[in-house]
C-alpha positions as CSV (number, residue, x, y, z in Angstrom):
1,M,-46.0,5.0,20.9
2,G,-49.9,3.9,22.6
3,G,-52.1,1.2,21.2
4,P,-53.9,0.4,18.8
5,S,-56.3,2.9,17.5
6,E,-59.9,1.8,17.0
7,E,-59.3,1.9,13.2
8,V,-56.7,-1.2,13.9
9,L,-59.1,-2.8,15.8
10,D,-62.1,-2.5,13.2
11,A,-60.1,-3.8,10.4
12,F,-58.9,-7.0,12.6
13,G,-62.0,-7.1,13.4
14,L,-61.6,-7.1,17.1
15,S,-64.0,-5.6,19.5
16,E,-62.3,-6.6,23.4
17,P,-60.7,-4.0,24.7
18,V,-56.9,-3.6,24.2
19,V,-54.0,-5.0,27.1
20,L,-50.5,-4.1,27.0
21,L,-48.8,-8.0,26.8
22,P,-45.4,-7.8,28.9
23,G,-42.1,-8.1,27.2
24,G,-42.0,-7.0,23.1
25,Q,-40.7,-4.1,23.8
26,G,-43.8,-2.7,25.8
27,E,-45.1,-2.7,22.1
28,T,-47.3,-5.8,21.6
29,W,-50.7,-5.8,22.8
30,R,-53.5,-8.1,22.7
31,S,-57.2,-7.3,21.5
32,G,-59.1,-11.2,22.5
33,A,-57.2,-14.0,21.0
34,V,-55.2,-11.8,18.7
35,V,-51.9,-10.5,19.3
36,L,-51.1,-6.3,17.6
37,K,-47.8,-5.0,17.0
38,R,-46.5,-1.8,14.6
39,A,-45.6,-3.7,11.3
40,V,-42.5,-4.2,9.9
41,S,-40.0,-4.3,6.5
42,E,-40.7,-8.2,7.2
43,S,-44.0,-8.6,7.9
44,V,-46.4,-9.4,4.7
45,W,-42.8,-11.6,4.5
46,R,-43.5,-13.0,7.2
47,A,-46.8,-13.6,7.6
48,E,-47.1,-15.3,4.5
49,V,-44.4,-17.8,5.9
50,L,-45.7,-18.5,9.0
51,D,-49.5,-19.3,7.4
52,C,-48.0,-21.9,5.4
53,L,-45.3,-23.5,6.9
54,P,-46.4,-26.9,8.3
55,G,-47.3,-27.3,11.8
56,S,-44.7,-29.3,14.0
57,E,-44.3,-31.5,16.8
58,A,-40.7,-29.3,17.8
59,F,-42.7,-26.1,17.8
60,R,-44.7,-23.6,17.8
61,I,-45.7,-20.4,15.4
62,P,-47.9,-17.4,16.4
63,R,-50.2,-17.6,12.5
64,P,-51.0,-14.6,11.5
65,V,-54.5,-14.0,11.4
66,R,-55.4,-11.5,8.5
67,S,-58.2,-8.2,8.2
68,L,-61.7,-8.1,7.3
69,R,-60.0,-6.9,4.0
70,G,-58.1,-10.4,3.9
71,E,-54.9,-8.0,4.2
72,W,-51.6,-9.1,6.7
73,V,-50.9,-5.4,6.7
74,E,-53.4,-1.9,8.5
75,F,-52.6,1.1,9.3
76,G,-49.9,0.3,9.7
77,W,-50.4,-2.7,12.6
78,E,-50.3,-6.5,12.0
79,A,-52.5,-9.3,13.9
80,S,-51.2,-12.3,14.4
81,E,-53.0,-15.7,17.4
82,L,-52.3,-15.6,20.8
83,L,-49.8,-18.3,21.7
84,A,-50.3,-19.9,25.9
85,G,-46.7,-19.9,28.1
86,A,-44.0,-17.3,28.7
87,T,-40.5,-17.5,28.1
88,D,-38.0,-18.9,29.8
89,V,-34.8,-17.6,29.1
90,R,-32.4,-20.1,31.5
91,R,-33.9,-23.1,28.9
92,Q,-31.6,-22.2,26.6
93,D,-31.0,-25.7,25.9
94,E,-34.3,-26.0,24.6
95,V,-34.7,-23.2,23.7
96,L,-31.8,-24.0,20.9
97,T,-33.2,-27.1,19.8
98,A,-36.7,-25.6,18.6
99,A,-34.1,-23.5,16.8
100,E,-32.7,-26.4,14.7
101,A,-35.3,-27.6,14.3
102,F,-37.6,-24.4,13.2
103,H,-35.0,-22.9,11.0
104,E,-34.8,-26.6,9.4
105,A,-38.3,-25.7,7.9
106,V,-37.6,-23.1,6.5
107,A,-34.2,-23.7,5.0
108,G,-35.5,-23.6,1.5
109,L,-36.9,-20.1,1.3
110,P,-35.3,-18.0,-0.5
111,R,-33.4,-14.8,-0.2
112,P,-36.0,-12.0,1.1
113,D,-35.6,-8.8,-0.8
114,F,-36.8,-6.7,1.8
115,L,-33.3,-7.3,3.7
116,D,-31.6,-5.3,1.4
117,G,-32.8,-1.6,2.1
118,R,-33.0,-2.3,6.2
119,S,-30.8,-0.4,8.4
120,D,-31.0,-0.2,11.6
121,P,-27.8,-0.2,14.7
122,W,-28.8,-4.9,14.9
123,S,-29.2,-4.5,10.4
124,D,-26.0,-3.0,10.0
125,G,-24.3,-4.7,13.2
126,D,-25.2,-7.6,12.2
127,R,-23.2,-6.5,7.7
128,V,-20.2,-5.4,10.6
129,A,-20.5,-9.0,12.2
130,W,-19.9,-10.2,8.3
131,G,-17.5,-8.5,6.7
132,E,-19.8,-6.3,4.9
133,Q,-19.9,-2.6,6.2
134,S,-17.4,-0.7,8.5
135,Y,-17.9,0.3,11.6
136,D,-15.1,2.5,13.4
137,G,-16.9,2.2,16.3
138,S,-16.2,4.3,20.6
139,P,-12.8,3.8,21.8
140,A,-13.9,1.4,24.8
141,Y,-15.9,-0.5,21.5
142,G,-12.6,-0.7,19.3
143,E,-10.7,-2.0,22.3
144,L,-12.8,-5.1,23.4
145,T,-14.0,-5.9,19.7
146,A,-9.7,-6.4,19.2
147,P,-8.8,-9.8,19.6
148,L,-12.6,-11.2,17.8
149,V,-11.3,-8.5,15.2
150,D,-7.9,-10.5,15.1
151,A,-9.4,-14.3,15.5
152,W,-11.8,-13.4,12.7
153,R,-11.5,-15.0,9.1
154,P,-13.5,-15.8,6.0
155,V,-16.4,-19.0,5.9
156,E,-17.8,-21.5,4.1
157,L,-21.1,-22.3,4.7
158,V,-25.1,-22.2,3.3
159,E,-27.3,-18.8,5.1
160,Q,-30.9,-18.8,4.9
161,V,-32.9,-17.1,6.6
162,V,-33.1,-17.6,10.4
163,H,-34.7,-15.9,14.1
164,G,-31.5,-14.1,14.9
165,D,-32.9,-13.0,18.2
166,L,-34.3,-16.3,19.6
167,P,-33.7,-16.2,23.6
168,G,-36.4,-13.8,24.8
169,N,-38.2,-15.1,22.5
170,V,-39.6,-18.2,22.4
171,M,-42.2,-19.3,25.1
172,F,-42.5,-22.5,27.0
173,A,-45.7,-24.1,28.1
174,D,-46.5,-27.2,29.8
175,G,-47.3,-30.3,27.2
176,L,-46.9,-27.8,24.1
177,P,-43.4,-27.8,22.6
178,P,-42.0,-24.3,22.4
179,A,-43.1,-21.7,20.9
180,I,-41.3,-19.5,18.5
181,I,-41.8,-15.6,18.5
182,D,-40.7,-11.7,17.0
183,W,-39.4,-13.2,14.4
184,P,-36.5,-10.7,12.9
185,V,-35.6,-12.1,9.9
186,Y,-31.6,-12.2,8.6
187,W,-30.0,-14.2,6.0
188,R,-26.9,-16.6,8.0
189,P,-26.1,-20.2,9.0
190,P,-29.0,-22.0,11.5
191,S,-25.3,-21.7,13.3
192,W,-24.8,-17.8,13.7
193,A,-28.3,-18.1,15.4
194,S,-27.7,-20.6,17.6
195,A,-24.1,-18.7,19.1
196,V,-25.8,-15.2,19.0
197,A,-28.3,-17.5,21.5
198,V,-25.3,-19.0,23.1
199,A,-23.1,-14.9,23.4
200,D,-26.8,-14.0,24.7
201,A,-27.4,-16.6,28.0
202,L,-23.3,-15.8,28.4
203,C,-23.2,-12.6,28.4
204,W,-27.4,-11.5,29.7
205,Y,-28.8,-14.9,32.0
206,G,-26.4,-16.4,33.5
207,A,-25.4,-19.9,31.4
208,E,-22.7,-21.0,31.8
209,P,-19.9,-21.5,29.4
210,E,-21.0,-25.9,29.6
211,L,-24.0,-23.9,27.4
212,A,-21.1,-23.0,24.4
213,A,-19.5,-26.6,24.8
214,R,-23.0,-28.5,23.6
215,W,-23.6,-26.9,21.1
216,A,-19.4,-27.0,20.1
217,H,-20.7,-28.8,17.1
218,L,-21.8,-26.8,15.0
219,P,-20.5,-25.2,12.1
220,E,-17.0,-23.3,12.7
221,W,-18.1,-22.5,16.1
222,G,-15.7,-20.5,17.4
223,Q,-16.2,-18.1,14.4
224,M,-19.9,-17.9,14.8
225,L,-19.1,-16.9,19.0
226,I,-16.7,-14.4,17.2
227,R,-19.7,-12.5,14.8
228,A,-22.1,-13.2,17.0
229,L,-20.5,-11.0,19.5
230,I,-20.1,-8.9,17.3
231,Y,-22.9,-8.3,15.9
232,R,-23.9,-7.9,19.0
233,M,-21.4,-5.2,20.3
234,T,-20.9,-3.5,17.3
235,T,-25.4,-2.1,17.8
236,E,-24.7,-1.6,21.3
237,D,-21.8,0.5,20.0
238,L,-24.5,2.0,17.4
239,V,-27.3,2.2,19.9
240,A,-25.3,4.2,23.6
241,G,-22.3,4.6,21.8
242,Q,-19.7,5.1,24.7
243,D,-21.0,5.0,28.1
244,F,-22.8,2.6,27.4
245,W,-19.0,-0.2,28.0
246,A,-18.7,2.0,31.8
247,G,-19.9,-0.2,33.1
248,V,-21.6,-3.7,33.8
249,A,-21.8,-4.4,29.6
250,R,-17.8,-4.6,29.6
251,T,-17.8,-7.0,32.8
252,S,-20.0,-8.6,30.6
253,Y,-18.4,-9.3,27.2
254,E,-14.9,-10.2,28.7
255,P,-15.5,-13.9,29.4
256,V,-17.9,-14.6,26.9
257,I,-15.5,-12.9,24.0
258,E,-12.4,-14.8,25.7
259,V,-15.5,-17.6,25.5
260,A,-15.6,-17.5,22.0
261,L,-11.1,-17.1,21.5
262,S,-11.0,-20.1,22.5
263,Y,-13.3,-22.4,20.0
264,A,-11.8,-20.1,17.4
265,G,-8.7,-21.8,17.3
């Protein structure tokens, strides 16, 4: 889709050439010490929250940058400060510890209105995982998720705004707390956000089942892992369909499904 235009740079008072940053689905750019990416439905809400969030010794956040007109979004782009560090998907316990502190810091926020109007494979997958939306899916998807659906049961947990995609969005730098970036906002229990991170780590980042065991003290852990897997698998099926399950994806999910079921009782 290309990087930010000159009018975007001018709007934020930036003059240095734009450089494509690694990660960010190829849509995150830097100009000097400012990061630019295309705005989404939660951009303004998120900027207001992060602008006012107190500093912490447990985590860092990228502070949003206003345009010269004092706006958070200009010409469909948002801006934030560039933070030192790099992601490391092997450091999952540190990711989860930083996320706990972050979720405690944002626990008192009200439910954002934009969640009701958000429609994409990730939002739909989340609703399916929580029984708020139905989805038939491809035959392979139905076969794989069947034991998870059978083990699914209602839970009573306090919901709040959480970060729904942690593993690749926490950066580490020597001598600094972990930095939590690229916040996709969901309204779910914090233990669900942790379960998504653990499921991702087990499926894709070489984590061992002991990771799930170390975080099994979190509320309704088995049910959160079940929902985390249904969420991810539904999203994958919505995006790619039956073909997604033909190769490594199936063998990646199958053992993690067994881990989740072992905690479901």
